[in-house]
N, C-alpha and C positions, 0 to 999 in steps of 0.2 A: 609436122606441118598440119596434120589433121587436128591436133590438140588446139593449136592457135585458132583455126577456123571455127571450131566448136565454141571456144571462149568468145570470139567475136560475135557469133550468132546469138549467144546469151545476152550480150550487151544491147543488141538491137531488137530483142524479142518484145513485141508490143504488150504481151501480158505482164511482163515484169515492169514495164514503164507505167502501166495502169495501176498496178498494185502500189507502186511508190507514190503516185498521186493521191490515191485513196488514203494511205497512211498519213500523208502530210495534211490533208484537209480535215481529218477527224481528230486531230490533237486538240485538247481543250485550251481555251484562251485563259491566260493567267491574268489575274487582277494585280497590277503593279502596286496599288495602294495597300491592299491587305498583305502582300508579300513584304513590303517595306516595314509595316508594323510588326509582322511576325519576326522579321530579321532583327529589329530593335529589341523585341522581347527575348529572342535567343541570346543576344549579347548580355542582357541583364541577367538571365538565368545562368549563363556561362560564368559570369563574373561573381554573382552572389551565391549561386547554388540554391538548394532548398532549405527551408527551416525558418525563414523570417515571416513576420506578419504581413498581411496583404498591403498595409499602408507603406511598408518599406519598398515593396515591389512597385507600387503605384508611383512613389516619388522617384525611384531609380528609372522607371520606364519614362516618366516625364522628362527627366534629364537626358536620357538617350534619344528621345524623340526630338528634343531641342538640338542636340549635337548633330543629328541627321537632317535637321531643318524640315521635319515633318510637322505640318500644322495640326494643332490639337487644342482642345479645351478640356479642363478638368471639371469633374462633378457638375455636369450639365443637368439642370433641372428640366424634367419632362412631365408634361401634364398627362393624367390618366383619365380615360373616359369610360363611362358605364352607360350603355344603351343611349349614347348620344349626349349624355350629361357629363360635364367636366367635374371631376371629383376634386375635393379640397386636398386630398393626399397627392403628393408628387413623388416621382421617382427621380433619383439622382444617378445618372450614368457615370461610371468611373471615368471614362474618356470618350470623346467624340473626335475622331481624326478625319482630316480632309473634308470637314463639314458633311460627312456622309457615312462614316463607318463607326458604329457603336462598338466600344471595346469594354468588355466586362472582365475584371480581374478576380482570380481566386488564388488561394494558397492552401490547397487541400491535398491529401494524399492521392486522391483520384477524383475525376469528374463523374457525376452521376446524371441520371435523367432529370432530376430536380434542377440541376444547373442548366441543362438544355432548355427546360420549360421556362426557366426564369429569363434567359436571354431572348427566347422567342416572344414572350409577353412584352418585354422591354422594347423589342423591335416593332411590335405591333403598336404599342403606345406611342413610340417616338415617330413612327411613320418613316423611319430610315430603312433603306433597302438592303443594307449589308451589316453584318455583325461578326465580331470575333470574341470567342470565349478563351481566355488565356489562363492556364493554371501553372503557377510557379512552385507548387508544393510537392510535385513529384520529382523523381530522380532526373528526368528529362522534361523540358518544357512541353506541356500538353496544350494543343490548340485545336479549336473547331471553328469552321467558317459557317455562317448562316447567310443565305441569300434569299430574298423575296422582294416584295414591293408593298406599298401601303394598301393597294387594292387587292392583293392576292394573299393566299395562305402561304406560309413558309413550308417548303418541302419537308424540312426536318420535323415539323409539327406533327405529321402523320405517324411518325415512329415513336413519339414521346408518349409514354403511358401516363395515366392520371396519377397525380400525387395526393389526391384526396382519398384517405383510407376508407371513407364511408361509401364511395362509389366503386362499382366494379371496373376493373381495368379492361380496356378494349382488347 
């Protein structure tokens, strides 16, 4: 009988109830749009595996996005600005999904800081707040999420080292 009473006391212990509430409120919010895109990319990688050129993965991912009814545009032209001046040179994003997620595709053995820097710069130029870097060239699909806004620095930008060999790395 004492065992049952001890178990019942644990169920009603206010400290346990508070801990449960803290754990539930600190869970990160998931972004359903980027999860949907990553899920489509996983299906492409599971089906094709590694070893194809980037163009093959781009076309297959487009087909998978259509099957899943995920809205997207291919090779979206984005203006680039230098000190407030619009440059003649443009960037073409591989994909823009949901009119707000820039998706950059790679088919490399592994992603590097150079690839991170590239998507961060593309996000700044496009003024889109979210980006995905997807790499189909590894054994498993590699992906990285980037989040920021047009008016703020991207959090990931602080960890990316300079790719200019003539300047010292931070």
